[in-house]
N, CA, C, O and the ligand as a Tripos MOL2 file, in Angstrom:
@<TRIPOS>MOLECULE
protein
  241   239    61     0     0
PROTEIN
NO_CHARGES

@<TRIPOS>ATOM
      1 N          87.5980  -20.5230   63.6130 N.3       1 MET1
      2 CA         87.6250  -19.1240   63.4780 C.3       1 MET1
      3 C          86.9270  -18.4840   64.7050 C.2       1 MET1
      4 O          85.7460  -18.1400   64.6680 O.2       1 MET1
      5 N          87.6640  -18.3530   65.7160 N.am      2 SER2
      6 CA         87.0880  -17.7800   66.9490 C.3       2 SER2
      7 C          87.8770  -16.4800   67.3510 C.2       2 SER2
      8 O          89.1050  -16.4800   67.4300 O.2       2 SER2
      9 N          87.1210  -15.3960   67.5930 N.am      3 LYS3
     10 CA         87.7450  -14.1800   67.9570 C.3       3 LYS3
     11 C          87.4850  -14.0400   69.4480 C.2       3 LYS3
     12 O          86.6350  -14.6550   70.0930 O.2       3 LYS3
     13 N          88.4180  -13.0640   69.9310 N.am      4 SER4
     14 CA         88.3700  -12.7420   71.3180 C.3       4 SER4
     15 C          87.6300  -11.3500   71.4640 C.2       4 SER4
     16 O          87.6310  -10.4530   70.6220 O.2       4 SER4
     17 N          86.9950  -11.3430   72.7010 N.am      5 CYS5
     18 CA         86.2900  -10.0970   72.9890 C.3       5 CYS5
     19 C          87.2600   -8.9220   73.0480 C.2       5 CYS5
     20 O          88.2490   -8.9840   73.7780 O.2       5 CYS5
     21 N          86.9940   -7.8310   72.2800 N.am      6 PRO6
     22 CA         87.9280   -6.6320   72.3020 C.3       6 PRO6
     23 C          87.9770   -5.8910   73.6540 C.2       6 PRO6
     24 O          88.8580   -5.0740   73.9190 O.2       6 PRO6
     25 N          87.0270   -6.2090   74.4490 N.am      7 ILE7
     26 CA         86.8740   -5.5820   75.7610 C.3       7 ILE7
     27 C          87.6410   -6.2530   76.8220 C.2       7 ILE7
     28 O          88.4480   -5.6180   77.5010 O.2       7 ILE7
     29 N          87.4260   -7.4940   76.9930 N.am      8 CYS8
     30 CA         87.9210   -8.2050   78.0350 C.3       8 CYS8
     31 C          88.8260   -9.3700   77.5770 C.2       8 CYS8
     32 O          89.5060   -9.9850   78.3980 O.2       8 CYS8
     33 N          88.8310   -9.6600   76.3120 N.am      9 ASP9
     34 CA         89.7390  -10.6370   75.6590 C.3       9 ASP9
     35 C          89.2650  -12.1040   75.9870 C.2       9 ASP9
     36 O          90.0200  -13.0590   75.8020 O.2       9 ASP9
     37 N          88.0810  -12.2380   76.4440 N.am     10 LYS10
     38 CA         87.5750  -13.5530   76.5770 C.3      10 LYS10
     39 C          86.9920  -14.0110   75.2290 C.2      10 LYS10
     40 O          86.7770  -13.1990   74.3300 O.2      10 LYS10
     41 N          86.7560  -15.2360   75.1120 N.am     11 PRO11
     42 CA         86.1950  -15.8550   73.7930 C.3      11 PRO11
     43 C          84.8220  -15.1920   73.6140 C.2      11 PRO11
     44 O          83.9640  -15.1000   74.4920 O.2      11 PRO11
     45 N          84.7410  -14.7660   72.4160 N.am     12 ALA12
     46 CA         83.4890  -14.1030   71.9840 C.3      12 ALA12
     47 C          82.2930  -15.1400   71.8350 C.2      12 ALA12
     48 O          82.4560  -16.2790   71.3970 O.2      12 ALA12
     49 N          81.1150  -14.6350   72.2350 N.am     13 ALA13
     50 CA         79.9570  -15.4380   72.1340 C.3      13 ALA13
     51 C          79.1770  -15.0960   70.7630 C.2      13 ALA13
     52 O          79.0050  -13.9450   70.3620 O.2      13 ALA13
     53 N          78.7610  -16.1800   70.1440 N.am     14 ALA14
     54 CA         78.0170  -15.9380   68.8420 C.3      14 ALA14
     55 C          76.8650  -14.9430   68.9800 C.2      14 ALA14
     56 O          76.5840  -14.1670   68.0660 O.2      14 ALA14
     57 N          76.2550  -14.9790   70.0500 N.am     15 LYS15
     58 CA         75.1680  -14.0130   70.2920 C.3      15 LYS15
     59 C          75.5490  -12.6400   70.4450 C.2      15 LYS15
     60 O          74.7560  -11.7480   70.1450 O.2      15 LYS15
     61 N          76.6870  -12.3950   70.8830 N.am     16 HIS16
     62 CA         77.1260  -11.0470   71.1340 C.3      16 HIS16
     63 C          78.4070  -10.6300   70.3840 C.2      16 HIS16
     64 O          78.9550   -9.5540   70.6250 O.2      16 HIS16
     65 N          78.8530  -11.4640   69.5100 N.am     17 ARG17
     66 CA         80.0740  -11.1570   68.8240 C.3      17 ARG17
     67 C          80.1200   -9.7730   68.2140 C.2      17 ARG17
     68 O          79.0840   -9.2450   67.8110 O.2      17 ARG17
     69 N          81.2510   -9.1960   68.1390 N.am     18 PRO18
     70 CA         82.5390   -9.7210   68.5860 C.3      18 PRO18
     71 C          82.8580   -9.8090   70.0680 C.2      18 PRO18
     72 O          83.9610  -10.1230   70.5170 O.2      18 PRO18
     73 N          81.8410   -9.5160   70.7420 N.am     19 PHE19
     74 CA         81.9820   -9.4720   72.2970 C.3      19 PHE19
     75 C          81.6150  -10.7920   72.9250 C.2      19 PHE19
     76 O          81.0230  -11.6750   72.3030 O.2      19 PHE19
     77 N          81.9730  -10.8860   74.1200 N.am     20 CYS20
     78 CA         81.6850  -12.0650   74.9090 C.3      20 CYS20
     79 C          80.3560  -12.0150   75.5770 C.2      20 CYS20
     80 O          79.7970  -13.0350   75.9810 O.2      20 CYS20
     81 N          79.8510  -10.8070   75.6920 N.am     21 SER21
     82 CA         78.5920  -10.6310   76.4470 C.3      21 SER21
     83 C          77.9740   -9.2430   76.1260 C.2      21 SER21
     84 O          78.6210   -8.3510   75.5760 O.2      21 SER21
     85 N          76.7410   -9.1290   76.4890 N.am     22 GLU22
     86 CA         76.0230   -7.9100   76.2410 C.3      22 GLU22
     87 C          76.6660   -6.7920   77.0100 C.2      22 GLU22
     88 O          76.6430   -5.6410   76.5740 O.2      22 GLU22
     89 N          77.2320   -7.1050   78.1330 N.am     23 ARG23
     90 CA         77.8410   -6.0630   78.9430 C.3      23 ARG23
     91 C          79.0670   -5.4900   78.2120 C.2      23 ARG23
     92 O          79.2270   -4.2700   78.1640 O.2      23 ARG23
     93 N          79.8930   -6.3020   77.6700 N.am     24 CYS24
     94 CA         81.0180   -5.8600   76.9470 C.3      24 CYS24
     95 C          80.6340   -5.0370   75.6180 C.2      24 CYS24
     96 O          81.3040   -4.0840   75.2210 O.2      24 CYS24
     97 N          79.5900   -5.4690   75.0410 N.am     25 ALA25
     98 CA         79.1040   -4.6890   73.8620 C.3      25 ALA25
     99 C          78.5760   -3.3440   74.3170 C.2      25 ALA25
    100 O          78.7350   -2.3590   73.5950 O.2      25 ALA25
    101 N          77.9770   -3.2610   75.4430 N.am     26 ASN26
    102 CA         77.5560   -1.9170   75.9710 C.3      26 ASN26
    103 C          78.7950   -1.0880   76.2800 C.2      26 ASN26
    104 O          78.8020    0.1110   76.0030 O.2      26 ASN26
    105 N          79.7700   -1.6420   76.8050 N.am     27 VAL27
    106 CA         81.0110   -0.9820   77.2040 C.3      27 VAL27
    107 C          81.5290   -0.2690   75.9080 C.2      27 VAL27
    108 O          81.8490    0.9200   75.8790 O.2      27 VAL27
    109 N          81.5750   -1.1010   74.8680 N.am     28 ASP28
    110 CA         82.1930   -0.6180   73.6560 C.3      28 ASP28
    111 C          81.3030    0.5320   73.0660 C.2      28 ASP28
    112 O          81.7770    1.5560   72.5750 O.2      28 ASP28
    113 N          80.0000    0.2640   73.1640 N.am     29 LEU29
    114 CA         79.0420    1.2900   72.7920 C.3      29 LEU29
    115 C          79.2830    2.5860   73.4510 C.2      29 LEU29
    116 O          79.3870    3.6370   72.8180 O.2      29 LEU29
    117 N          79.3670    2.4960   74.7050 N.am     30 SER30
    118 CA         79.6130    3.7260   75.5880 C.3      30 SER30
    119 C          80.8430    4.5090   75.1430 C.2      30 SER30
    120 O          80.8950    5.7370   75.2080 O.2      30 SER30
    121 N          81.8620    3.7140   74.6730 N.am     31 ARG31
    122 CA         83.0510    4.3200   74.2390 C.3      31 ARG31
    123 C          82.8000    5.1720   73.0190 C.2      31 ARG31
    124 O          83.2580    6.3050   72.8730 O.2      31 ARG31
    125 N          82.0280    4.5290   72.1460 N.am     32 TRP32
    126 CA         81.6500    5.2700   70.8680 C.3      32 TRP32
    127 C          80.9290    6.5140   71.2120 C.2      32 TRP32
    128 O          81.2540    7.5840   70.6980 O.2      32 TRP32
    129 N          79.9140    6.4070   72.1040 N.am     33 LEU33
    130 CA         79.1960    7.5500   72.4500 C.3      33 LEU33
    131 C          79.8800    8.6290   73.3040 C.2      33 LEU33
    132 O          79.3420    9.7030   73.5740 O.2      33 LEU33
    133 N          81.0340    8.2820   73.6850 N.am     34 GLY34
    134 CA         81.8550    9.3160   74.3780 C.3      34 GLY34
    135 C          81.6590    9.2040   75.8740 C.2      34 GLY34
    136 O          82.1490   10.0630   76.6060 O.2      34 GLY34
    137 N          80.9900    8.2210   76.3510 N.am     35 GLY35
    138 CA         80.7040    8.0670   77.7480 C.3      35 GLY35
    139 C          79.5620    8.8490   78.2820 C.2      35 GLY35
    140 O          79.4060    8.9610   79.4980 O.2      35 GLY35
    141 N          78.7010    9.4320   77.3600 N.am     36 HIS36
    142 CA         77.6550   10.1370   77.8580 C.3      36 HIS36
    143 C          76.5150    9.2370   78.4110 C.2      36 HIS36
    144 O          75.5690    9.6700   79.0690 O.2      36 HIS36
    145 N          76.6850    8.0900   78.1110 N.am     37 TYR37
    146 CA         75.6110    7.0190   78.3210 C.3      37 TYR37
    147 C          75.7890    6.2810   79.5240 C.2      37 TYR37
    148 O          76.8850    5.8700   79.9060 O.2      37 TYR37
    149 N          74.6790    6.1090   80.1390 N.am     38 ARG38
    150 CA         74.6410    5.2810   81.3740 C.3      38 ARG38
    151 C          74.3740    3.8290   80.9890 C.2      38 ARG38
    152 O          73.3950    3.5180   80.3110 O.2      38 ARG38
    153 N          75.2690    2.9490   81.4390 N.am     39 ILE39
    154 CA         75.0560    1.5460   81.1320 C.3      39 ILE39
    155 C          74.1670    0.8410   82.1970 C.2      39 ILE39
    156 O          74.5170    0.8690   83.3770 O.2      39 ILE39
    157 N          73.1050    0.2530   81.8380 N.am     40 PRO40
    158 CA         72.2930   -0.4490   82.9010 C.3      40 PRO40
    159 C          72.9660   -1.7300   83.2150 C.2      40 PRO40
    160 O          72.7630   -2.7240   82.5190 O.2      40 PRO40
    161 N          73.7610   -1.7430   84.2370 N.am     41 THR41
    162 CA         74.4780   -2.8920   84.7220 C.3      41 THR41
    163 C          74.5630   -2.9710   86.2040 C.2      41 THR41
    164 O          74.4740   -1.9410   86.8720 O.2      41 THR41
    165 N          74.7200   -4.0740   86.7270 N.am     42 ASP42
    166 CA         74.8710   -4.2020   88.1580 C.3      42 ASP42
    167 C          76.3800   -4.1680   88.5790 C.2      42 ASP42
    168 O          76.7300   -4.3810   89.7400 O.2      42 ASP42
    169 N          77.2380   -3.8900   87.5750 N.am     43 GLU43
    170 CA         78.6120   -3.8500   87.8770 C.3      43 GLU43
    171 C          78.8440   -2.4530   88.4900 C.2      43 GLU43
    172 O          77.9260   -1.6470   88.6370 O.2      43 GLU43
    173 N          80.1170   -2.2150   88.8380 N.am     44 ALA44
    174 CA         80.4530   -0.8980   89.3330 C.3      44 ALA44
    175 C          80.3470    0.1050   88.2980 C.2      44 ALA44
    176 O          80.7020   -0.1910   87.1570 O.2      44 ALA44
    177 N          79.8740    1.3270   88.5760 N.am     45 PRO45
    178 CA         79.5690    2.3710   87.6140 C.3      45 PRO45
    179 C          80.8440    2.9860   87.0870 C.2      45 PRO45
    180 O          80.7860    3.9060   86.2720 O.2      45 PRO45
    181 N          81.9100    2.5420   87.4950 N.am     46 THR46
    182 CA         83.1890    3.2260   87.0370 C.3      46 THR46
    183 C          83.7820    2.3660   85.8910 C.2      46 THR46
    184 O          84.6840    1.5470   86.0650 O.2      46 THR46
    185 N          83.2280    2.6140   84.7810 N.am     47 VAL47
    186 CA         83.6220    1.8520   83.4750 C.3      47 VAL47
    187 C          85.0200    2.2240   83.1250 C.2      47 VAL47
    188 O          85.7880    1.3540   82.7160 O.2      47 VAL47
    189 N          85.4410    3.5980   83.2750 N.am     48 TYR48
    190 CA         86.6370    4.1670   82.8310 C.3      48 TYR48
    191 C          87.6430    4.1270   83.8630 C.2      48 TYR48
    192 O          88.7260    4.6870   83.6880 O.2      48 TYR48
    193 N          87.3470    3.4590   85.0090 N.am     49 ASP49
    194 CA         88.3180    3.5550   86.0640 C.3      49 ASP49
    195 C          89.3810    2.4900   86.1410 C.2      49 ASP49
    196 O          89.9220    2.1750   87.2010 O.2      49 ASP49
    197 N          89.6480    1.9690   85.0110 N.am     50 GLY50
    198 CA         90.8130    1.0230   84.9130 C.3      50 GLY50
    199 C          90.3970   -0.3620   85.2200 C.2      50 GLY50
    200 O          91.2610   -1.2360   85.2880 O.2      50 GLY50
    201 N          89.1290   -0.6430   85.4130 N.am     51 GLY51
    202 CA         88.7480   -2.0960   85.6580 C.3      51 GLY51
    203 C          88.8460   -2.8670   84.2890 C.2      51 GLY51
    204 O          88.9200   -4.0950   84.2730 O.2      51 GLY51
    205 N          88.8430   -2.1760   83.2440 N.am     52 LEU52
    206 CA         88.8050   -2.9240   81.9720 C.3      52 LEU52
    207 C          90.1380   -2.5930   81.2480 C.2      52 LEU52
    208 O          90.9060   -1.7320   81.6790 O.2      52 LEU52
    209 N          90.3650   -3.2920   80.1690 N.am     53 ASP53
    210 CA         91.5250   -3.1450   79.4100 C.3      53 ASP53
    211 C          91.5220   -1.7540   78.7680 C.2      53 ASP53
    212 O          90.5960   -1.3700   78.0540 O.2      53 ASP53
    213 N          92.5820   -1.0330   79.0520 N.am     54 ALA54
    214 CA         92.6020    0.3700   78.6070 C.3      54 ALA54
    215 C          93.0860    0.5270   77.1710 C.2      54 ALA54
    216 O          93.6170    1.5700   76.7890 O.2      54 ALA54
    217 N          92.8940   -0.5140   76.3950 N.am     55 ASP55
    218 CA         93.3020   -0.5360   75.0390 C.3      55 ASP55
    219 C          92.4800    0.5370   74.3260 C.2      55 ASP55
    220 O          91.2570    0.6080   74.4470 O.2      55 ASP55
    221 N          93.2160    1.3770   73.5700 N.am     56 GLU56
    222 CA         92.4160    2.3550   72.7870 C.3      56 GLU56
    223 C          92.1530    1.9210   71.4300 C.2      56 GLU56
    224 O          93.0220    1.5390   70.6470 O.2      56 GLU56
    225 N          90.8230    2.0030   71.1740 N.am     57 ASP57
    226 CA         90.4820    1.7400   69.7710 C.3      57 ASP57
    227 C          90.6610    2.8260   68.8980 C.2      57 ASP57
    228 O          90.6040    3.9870   69.3030 O.2      57 ASP57
    229 N          90.8980    2.4910   67.5910 N.am     58 ASP58
    230 CA         91.0720    3.6510   66.6250 C.3      58 ASP58
    231 C          89.7100    4.1430   66.2180 C.2      58 ASP58
    232 O          89.1150    3.6350   65.2680 O.2      58 ASP58
    233 N          89.1710    5.2150   66.9940 N.am     59 ARG59
    234 CA         87.8570    5.6840   66.7020 C.3      59 ARG59
    235 C          88.0260    7.0370   65.8780 C.2      59 ARG59
    236 O          87.0870    7.8240   65.7650 O.2      59 ARG59
    237 N          89.1110    7.2310   65.3850 N.am     60 GLY60
    238 CA         89.2530    8.4390   64.4410 C.3      60 GLY60
    239 C          89.8330    9.5010   65.2330 C.2      60 GLY60
    240 O          90.0590   10.5980   64.7220 O.2      60 GLY60
    241 ZN         84.0550   -9.3490   77.0210 Zn       61 ZN61
@<TRIPOS>BOND
     1     1     2 1
     2     2     3 1
     3     3     4 2
     4     3     5 am
     5     5     6 1
     6     6     7 1
     7     7     8 2
     8     7     9 am
     9     9    10 1
    10    10    11 1
    11    11    12 2
    12    11    13 am
    13    13    14 1
    14    14    15 1
    15    15    16 2
    16    15    17 am
    17    17    18 1
    18    18    19 1
    19    19    20 2
    20    19    21 am
    21    21    22 1
    22    22    23 1
    23    23    24 2
    24    23    25 am
    25    25    26 1
    26    26    27 1
    27    27    28 2
    28    27    29 am
    29    29    30 1
    30    30    31 1
    31    31    32 2
    32    31    33 am
    33    33    34 1
    34    34    35 1
    35    35    36 2
    36    35    37 am
    37    37    38 1
    38    38    39 1
    39    39    40 2
    40    39    41 am
    41    41    42 1
    42    42    43 1
    43    43    44 2
    44    43    45 am
    45    45    46 1
    46    46    47 1
    47    47    48 2
    48    47    49 am
    49    49    50 1
    50    50    51 1
    51    51    52 2
    52    51    53 am
    53    53    54 1
    54    54    55 1
    55    55    56 2
    56    55    57 am
    57    57    58 1
    58    58    59 1
    59    59    60 2
    60    59    61 am
    61    61    62 1
    62    62    63 1
    63    63    64 2
    64    63    65 am
    65    65    66 1
    66    66    67 1
    67    67    68 2
    68    67    69 am
    69    69    70 1
    70    70    71 1
    71    71    72 2
    72    71    73 am
    73    73    74 1
    74    74    75 1
    75    75    76 2
    76    75    77 am
    77    77    78 1
    78    78    79 1
    79    79    80 2
    80    79    81 am
    81    81    82 1
    82    82    83 1
    83    83    84 2
    84    83    85 am
    85    85    86 1
    86    86    87 1
    87    87    88 2
    88    87    89 am
    89    89    90 1
    90    90    91 1
    91    91    92 2
    92    91    93 am
    93    93    94 1
    94    94    95 1
    95    95    96 2
    96    95    97 am
    97    97    98 1
    98    98    99 1
    99    99   100 2
   100    99   101 am
   101   101   102 1
   102   102   103 1
   103   103   104 2
   104   103   105 am
   105   105   106 1
   106   106   107 1
   107   107   108 2
   108   107   109 am
   109   109   110 1
   110   110   111 1
   111   111   112 2
   112   111   113 am
   113   113   114 1
   114   114   115 1
   115   115   116 2
   116   115   117 am
   117   117   118 1
   118   118   119 1
   119   119   120 2
   120   119   121 am
   121   121   122 1
   122   122   123 1
   123   123   124 2
   124   123   125 am
   125   125   126 1
   126   126   127 1
   127   127   128 2
   128   127   129 am
   129   129   130 1
   130   130   131 1
   131   131   132 2
   132   131   133 am
   133   133   134 1
   134   134   135 1
   135   135   136 2
   136   135   137 am
   137   137   138 1
   138   138   139 1
   139   139   140 2
   140   139   141 am
   141   141   142 1
   142   142   143 1
   143   143   144 2
   144   143   145 am
   145   145   146 1
   146   146   147 1
   147   147   148 2
   148   147   149 am
   149   149   150 1
   150   150   151 1
   151   151   152 2
   152   151   153 am
   153   153   154 1
   154   154   155 1
   155   155   156 2
   156   155   157 am
   157   157   158 1
   158   158   159 1
   159   159   160 2
   160   159   161 am
   161   161   162 1
   162   162   163 1
   163   163   164 2
   164   163   165 am
   165   165   166 1
   166   166   167 1
   167   167   168 2
   168   167   169 am
   169   169   170 1
   170   170   171 1
   171   171   172 2
   172   171   173 am
   173   173   174 1
   174   174   175 1
   175   175   176 2
   176   175   177 am
   177   177   178 1
   178   178   179 1
   179   179   180 2
   180   179   181 am
   181   181   182 1
   182   182   183 1
   183   183   184 2
   184   183   185 am
   185   185   186 1
   186   186   187 1
   187   187   188 2
   188   187   189 am
   189   189   190 1
   190   190   191 1
   191   191   192 2
   192   191   193 am
   193   193   194 1
   194   194   195 1
   195   195   196 2
   196   195   197 am
   197   197   198 1
   198   198   199 1
   199   199   200 2
   200   199   201 am
   201   201   202 1
   202   202   203 1
   203   203   204 2
   204   203   205 am
   205   205   206 1
   206   206   207 1
   207   207   208 2
   208   207   209 am
   209   209   210 1
   210   210   211 1
   211   211   212 2
   212   211   213 am
   213   213   214 1
   214   214   215 1
   215   215   216 2
   216   215   217 am
   217   217   218 1
   218   218   219 1
   219   219   220 2
   220   219   221 am
   221   221   222 1
   222   222   223 1
   223   223   224 2
   224   223   225 am
   225   225   226 1
   226   226   227 1
   227   227   228 2
   228   227   229 am
   229   229   230 1
   230   230   231 1
   231   231   232 2
   232   231   233 am
   233   233   234 1
   234   234   235 1
   235   235   236 2
   236   235   237 am
   237   237   238 1
   238   238   239 1
   239   239   240 2
@<TRIPOS>SUBSTRUCTURE
     1 MET1         2 RESIDUE 1 A MET
     2 SER2         6 RESIDUE 1 A SER
     3 LYS3        10 RESIDUE 1 A LYS
     4 SER4        14 RESIDUE 1 A SER
     5 CYS5        18 RESIDUE 1 A CYS
     6 PRO6        22 RESIDUE 1 A PRO
     7 ILE7        26 RESIDUE 1 A ILE
     8 CYS8        30 RESIDUE 1 A CYS
     9 ASP9        34 RESIDUE 1 A ASP
    10 LYS10       38 RESIDUE 1 A LYS
    11 PRO11       42 RESIDUE 1 A PRO
    12 ALA12       46 RESIDUE 1 A ALA
    13 ALA13       50 RESIDUE 1 A ALA
    14 ALA14       54 RESIDUE 1 A ALA
    15 LYS15       58 RESIDUE 1 A LYS
    16 HIS16       62 RESIDUE 1 A HIS
    17 ARG17       66 RESIDUE 1 A ARG
    18 PRO18       70 RESIDUE 1 A PRO
    19 PHE19       74 RESIDUE 1 A PHE
    20 CYS20       78 RESIDUE 1 A CYS
    21 SER21       82 RESIDUE 1 A SER
    22 GLU22       86 RESIDUE 1 A GLU
    23 ARG23       90 RESIDUE 1 A ARG
    24 CYS24       94 RESIDUE 1 A CYS
    25 ALA25       98 RESIDUE 1 A ALA
    26 ASN26      102 RESIDUE 1 A ASN
    27 VAL27      106 RESIDUE 1 A VAL
    28 ASP28      110 RESIDUE 1 A ASP
    29 LEU29      114 RESIDUE 1 A LEU
    30 SER30      118 RESIDUE 1 A SER
    31 ARG31      122 RESIDUE 1 A ARG
    32 TRP32      126 RESIDUE 1 A TRP
    33 LEU33      130 RESIDUE 1 A LEU
    34 GLY34      134 RESIDUE 1 A GLY
    35 GLY35      138 RESIDUE 1 A GLY
    36 HIS36      142 RESIDUE 1 A HIS
    37 TYR37      146 RESIDUE 1 A TYR
    38 ARG38      150 RESIDUE 1 A ARG
    39 ILE39      154 RESIDUE 1 A ILE
    40 PRO40      158 RESIDUE 1 A PRO
    41 THR41      162 RESIDUE 1 A THR
    42 ASP42      166 RESIDUE 1 A ASP
    43 GLU43      170 RESIDUE 1 A GLU
    44 ALA44      174 RESIDUE 1 A ALA
    45 PRO45      178 RESIDUE 1 A PRO
    46 THR46      182 RESIDUE 1 A THR
    47 VAL47      186 RESIDUE 1 A VAL
    48 TYR48      190 RESIDUE 1 A TYR
    49 ASP49      194 RESIDUE 1 A ASP
    50 GLY50      198 RESIDUE 1 A GLY
    51 GLY51      202 RESIDUE 1 A GLY
    52 LEU52      206 RESIDUE 1 A LEU
    53 ASP53      210 RESIDUE 1 A ASP
    54 ALA54      214 RESIDUE 1 A ALA
    55 ASP55      218 RESIDUE 1 A ASP
    56 GLU56      222 RESIDUE 1 A GLU
    57 ASP57      226 RESIDUE 1 A ASP
    58 ASP58      230 RESIDUE 1 A ASP
    59 ARG59      234 RESIDUE 1 A ARG
    60 GLY60      238 RESIDUE 1 A GLY
    61 ZN61       241 GROUP 0 **** ****
């Protein structure tokens, strides 16, 4: 029973499930918060700029 990360579709890590990493968990969280949130990451600051899967979650 292994799920894939909803953000990047990599195999989820037990520590961060259903995500593969803390970074992806933060990305999902930022989506929930509407993007008002700054994610402390060393990645590029353009989370919404197409670098990730543009799959839309059903957030109501
Ligand atoms: Zn991921």
